[in-house]
N, C-alpha and C positions, 0 to 999 in steps of 0.2 A: 200624876203624869198626864201630859196633853196627848191628843191622838197624834200629833206630828212625832213626838219622840218615840211613841210605839211603833209607827210606821217605818222610822229609821233603823230600829233594832231589827225589825223583820227583814228589811232589805240587806242588812249586814249579815243577817245569818244566811241568807240564801245566795248572796253574791260572792263569788271567790275573790276576796280581795288579796291582792298581791300573790296570786297563785296561777301558774300557767294552766291553760286549758288542756285536758286530756285529748289525746287524739285517738280516734276510733277508727278500727279497721287497719289494712296495711298502708304502708308509705306508698307514695305515688312513684311512677318510674320517671327518673330524671337523667339527663346527660351526665357521664363522668363515672358511671358504674360499670362494673363487668360481672359476668355470671353466666346464666343458662336461659336460653329463649325456649319455651315449651309451647307447644300447640296441643289443643285437647278438643274435646266435644263441647259443644255450646251448653252452657249452664253448669259445667262441671269444673269451673276454674279453681275453686276452693280445694276440691277433693284432688285435683291434679297437682296443685302447688303443694299440698301436704305430701303427697305420694313422691313428688319429685325430690323434696328434701330428703326422704328416707333412702331413695334410690341413689342419689348423688352422694349422699353421705356413705352409703355402702361401697360405692366405686371409689371414693376417696380413701377409705379404710384399706380396701384391697391394694390400692396403688402404693400407699405409704408403708403398710405393714407387711405386705407380701402375702396376705391370706387369700384363699381361693386359688382357682386354677390359673396356671401361668399360660399364655398364649404367645407363639412365635409370631414373627412378622408376617408369615405366609398365612396366619389364621389357624394353625393347627396347635392342639395341646402339647406343651412340653412333656409333662409327666404322664405316662400312660396308665389306663385304669387297672389293667392286669399286670401285676408285678411279682416276680419270684423273690420269695424272702428266704436268705440263707443265714443260718445262725453261725457265728464264728466260733462259739466255744465247743461245738461238737468235734470239730478236728483236733482242737487242742486237748480235750479229754481223752481221745484215743491216743495221742502222743504221750500224754502224761502217764496213762496206763501201761503203755510200752515201756516207758522209762522206769516206773516202779518195779515192774516185773524184772527187768534186767538188775536192777539193784538188789532186789531180794535174791535173785540167783547168786549174785557176787557175795552178798552177804552170808548165804548158806555155804558156799565154798570156802569162805574165810573162817566159819565156825569150825568146819571140818578140820581144816588145817591147824586150828588152835588145839583141837583136841587130840589129834594124833601127832604126838610128839614123843621124843626119845627113841632113838632108831629101833628098828625091828619090831614096831607096834607095841613097845612096852610103856607103862605109864609111871610117873614118878609119884611116889606115895606122899612125900613131904609137901610137894606142890598142892596136891588134892587136900590135904589137911588144912593148909593155910586158906585155900579158898572157902573151905567150909566155915572157919572162923569168921571170915570176912562177911559171909552171907548172914550168919547169926547176928553179928554187931548191927548190921543194916537194918535187920527186921526189928530189933529192939528199939533202935532210934525212930523208927517208923511209927512204932506203937505208941511211944512217948508223944510224939507229935500229934497224932490222932487224938489223944486223951486231951491234950492242952486244947485243941480245936473244938472239941465237944464241950469243955468247961466254958470256953468263951461264948459259944454259941447259946448255952443255957442261960448265961448272965445277960447278954445284950444281943437281941436278934437284929443283925445288920441289914438284913433284906428288906425289913419293914421301914427301916429309916430311910434307905434308899428310894423305896417306892413312894414314901410321903414327900420326900424332896423332889423327886421327878414330878409328882402330881402338882405341887406347889408351882415348879417352874413351868409346867405346861399350862396351868391355869392363868399365869401371868402373861404368858405369850399370848393366849387366847384374848385377854382382856386387851392387851396392846393392839392386837390385829383388829378387833372390832372396833376399838377407838379410831385406828387410822382408817378403816373402810368407812365409819360414819363421817368422819372428816372429809374423805374424798367425796362421799355422796352429797354432803352439803355444799361443798365448793361447786361440783358439777351442777347442782340444783340452782345455786346462785349465778351460775354462768348462763344457764338456760333462761333464767328469769330476766337477766340483764341483756336487753336487745343489742347493746354496743359490743358485746363479747361473743356474739353468735357468729360463726363461720358461714352459715348459709341462711339467709332470710328472704322471704318472699316480698315482692313489691307488686303494686297494683298498676298494670298498664292502661287500664281503662278500656279494654276491648274485650268482646265475647270471643271465646274460644282460644284465649292466650292467656299464659302465666308467664312470670319472670322470676327466677330465683337469683338474688345478688350473692356474690362471693366475696368475702371480705379476706383476702390473702394475707398471710403471715410469713415470717421469714422461714424459707425451707418449703413451702406449700408448691405443690404443682399448679400448672395453669389450667383454667377450664378446658382447654383443648386436649391437655394430656388426660385428664379425668375422663372427658366423654370418649376419647379414643379408645382408652383402656377398657372402659366398662362395655362399649358396644362390641368391641372385638371379642371379648370373653363371652358376651351374650350371643354373638353370632356362632361361636363354636360349641356352646353348651346348650343352645336352645332353650334356655330356662325362662319360664315366663315371670316376669318380674314387674309389670305394670298392668293396671286396669283402665287409667284414665289418661294417660300420657300417649300421645302420638309420636311428635318429633321433639327430639332433645338436641339443641345445637348450641355450641359453646360461643359465647360472646365475650371478647376482649377489650373492645373498644366502643364507646357510645358517645354521640354529639348531636348537634342540630342538624337537620337534613337540609343543608346547603352545600354547594360545590367546595366553597372556600374551607368550611369546617371540616368536610370529610377528607379532602386532601391534606389538611394540617393533622388530623387525628390518625389517619392511617399510616403515617410516616414510621412510627416504631414497629408496626406489623410488617411493613415492606422491608425494613432493615433486618428483621429477625428471619423471616421465611424466604425473602427474595433478596439476597445479598448482590451487589454489583460484581464484586470480583469472586466468580465461582466457576469451576470446572464442569458442573452438571446443571446447565439451565434447565427450569422447570416449565412445564406447561400448565396454564392455569385457566380458570373461567370465573365469571362473575355472575352469581345468583341473586336476582332482585325481587323483592317482595315488599308490598306496601299495604297497610291496614289504617283506615279512618283517616286517610291523607290523599286528596286528589290534586292538591296544588303544586305537587313535586313532578318534573318531567323525568321520566324513567330513563331515557337515553342519556340525558346529561349526567346523571348520576353514575351510570355504568361507565361511560366515557371517562369521568373524573377519577373513578376507582381504577380503571385499566390504564390510564395515562400515568398514574402514580407508581407503577411496577416499572422497574429500569429495563434496558434494551435487552440483555442476554435472554431474558425469559419471554416467552411467547404466548399468545392467546390461542387455545385449542378447546373448542366447545364440545368436540365429540369424545375425545379421551383425555380429559385433564388429569394431572397428578394432585394438583391441590385446587381447592375452590374457595373463592372469597364470597362469603355470605353477607348480604346487605338486606337487613328488615327495618322498614320504616314503619313505626307505630306512633300515630298521631304526630307529635312534634319532636320525636326522638329517634336518631338513626342508630341501629345497633349493627356492629361489623364483627365478623369472625372468620378465622381460616379453619378449614377442615381438610382432611384427607380421605380417599376412598369413598367419596360421596356417593356414587352409584352402587359401589360394591356392598356398602353398608345399609343399602335399602333407603337411601336419602336420609339417613339419620332417624328413620322411623322405627321406634323401639317395639312396637306391637307388631308390625309387619316383619321385623328382623327375627323375632322370637317365635313366629307362628310356624306351625309344622306343615300347613297345608301347601 
């Protein structure tokens, strides 16, 4: 073999022929996604994103399955901590005992009436003799039945057979349960390994102190706004510390390129959902703007474009807004979300919201 053939074979070994190159790291943040915008300390982006996935997943499970503490619209707990427990069967037992006592008394009276017969307290001798004969016959029949039962018990112990059958059935049930649990675990591991089936996945925004968690909504899933609203209200009521690296947790429902035309076009579904034209209760709103790694966008133009897209019955109120439209520009991506009680919930700062100081 010549040196040229050997070099070709070596190149074929090391070059990936007809194979896609493997992507390393998280996927970049692009327009057209929805999820959660997270701010954290510089250099802690990876830890914050992993922690955010766990926290958001717990909020999602509480909202979907109703686990954890329920919170009213006013921010108070629905179920009290101290609860009086009453047992229903205690009263029933007393009533049953009273009824049984009455029955016994009536039975005793009946027996007395049966014994005292034949006027003037005299007993009929013929009736007594017939009763004695009946009692003797019943005793003999019972003795015969007991003997037959003893013989059967000596020949075949039925209890052992029943125990063996029950043990076999319980073993089969356990095997089936173990198989089903193993199948469920394997299916869940496959879903976790397949990135396309994950509900929450981290994206790389390309900036320090920022993380983004993408949510792939399925049929029946709540919106990112509902998940964050539920989680923060419960955290404010319980003061339970649940984050070490996360600072702010803001829901994002629309993402587009940072231009006036794109923003006014992308924000239309949010305006129709939260700010309808025909309504009896117009809402006060404010626009919250933030930009990172982008100095070519005019701040006031973006704010005016968002404010003009909201119809007339609703008004701008910067001092006491009912709802706030959050606009975060990260490099070449504009993230938009709608939140409620922004100031009451410590500007959606999870660390400050759960601090006891």
